[in-house]
C-alpha angles and dihedrals in degrees: 000000000000125000138173124214117208110206107143103174172046116029097237093045091050091050092049090051095047093072086074091068094071091048091052095048092049090059100030107028095172097051117118116222128195122184125210111208143159110272094240092060100042093103090065088067098040121119093015105142092209093064118078098189135007110210116195130206129181106213091149091072089064087081088065100034120026091186091063088074090081092058092047092049091050091050093049095045090051087066091064087083087070086077096219115199090214140007118207118200103203092171103066097209128125091243093051091046090053091050089051094049092050087061098047144334090237098085131153124197146135122316118248091258091054101060141047096233095057094178089071091070092065089067092060126091091203124035124205117208120215130143112264088223093054122110109296094227092050090049093052094046094046096050090051101041104035095066086057093052093249122141124200139187133212088253090058089059095041090053094051123137119235107282104184115089134188144176115254116249134180093228096087105043097069090063095051122097126223094196102044135045113266114230128182120212116204101198103171141063140162095276127044091222089062092057120100109225116269090228089060092049087052092054090050092051094048092048096048094044092200132126103290118194120191122203123192141183109192137045091254091051090049090054090051091048093051091047090053091048090052091053100049137042089211096060130084122186105216125219114258110289130205119228094265091054091045091055089048092049095051092045091055098045128088096226142006120209118185154123125287095281141115100271091052090051089054087077090063091049090051094045091242127140117269146167115208117199115215129194118147095008129075123257087224086086091081144038115247110219139165089276102025111069135173137210117202131191120234095257121115111238124210104206090201093058117022116201112228089189092062104111095169090124086081089067095063109110115235090221090066090058093042092056092047090049092051090052092051093046 
């Protein structure tokens, strides 16, 4: 049997869906799995032994060049010769549903009551029902495994093996300490209201007094990282890392502390300790475990309509995170 999973973005969503691969292979060891993903996130999937082929698309460039759509359609349609037995759209967007249908008419995906872009469900042959407000990981796993007749439990997910893989480099090791605990700070995210204040990160670093490494992805994040480095002898602003190096860094550190964003969720995929800081987004996006903790502001979150003007994350006291970090360390 040969299937293709369509999960284009974003990094955290891809990571939360990847846990399904191990569950599938445990039940169907001979199945072949291809994954369709946005080019910029392909490295998240790389080196995973449960994926046969990673197929990249670049739908984001359509915003700059409408004509590029013809090249992307041609690339996607050329994959139809792979004769997939089943396509699973784990994204639930109109664009991902179209990509899935270009590959085959035998497509499974979320039911119309399970997604925001309800029109996407009409392009599926089989619809999977799961509450939109349910845990994000459970949603991803169910939409991928149920069309294959596979059932799972929470314990199956909690007992997962690490499923993010990377190639070893020498770039990371020189920043790691042998005498102190190594802690990664993830200071950025897609919305400013999801970002814990840099002043609060500074207080955490100065209280923990460990080897704090800050990774960044944008110019603004780099400026924040360098400001933090200038304010504390415990902090090092790393050079810009690619996704392979980021996976390696998190795998080698004792703790990751960060906003609700893809790099923070890497720790869960690597079975490494983490604290995820939530403000305007729901904690139902993650699994809370003995080593993966969350801190949430007091605001009430509507998962159907997130409020980008909710800056309640700023109210979270650094001491709360410091105490949680000490317990994990």
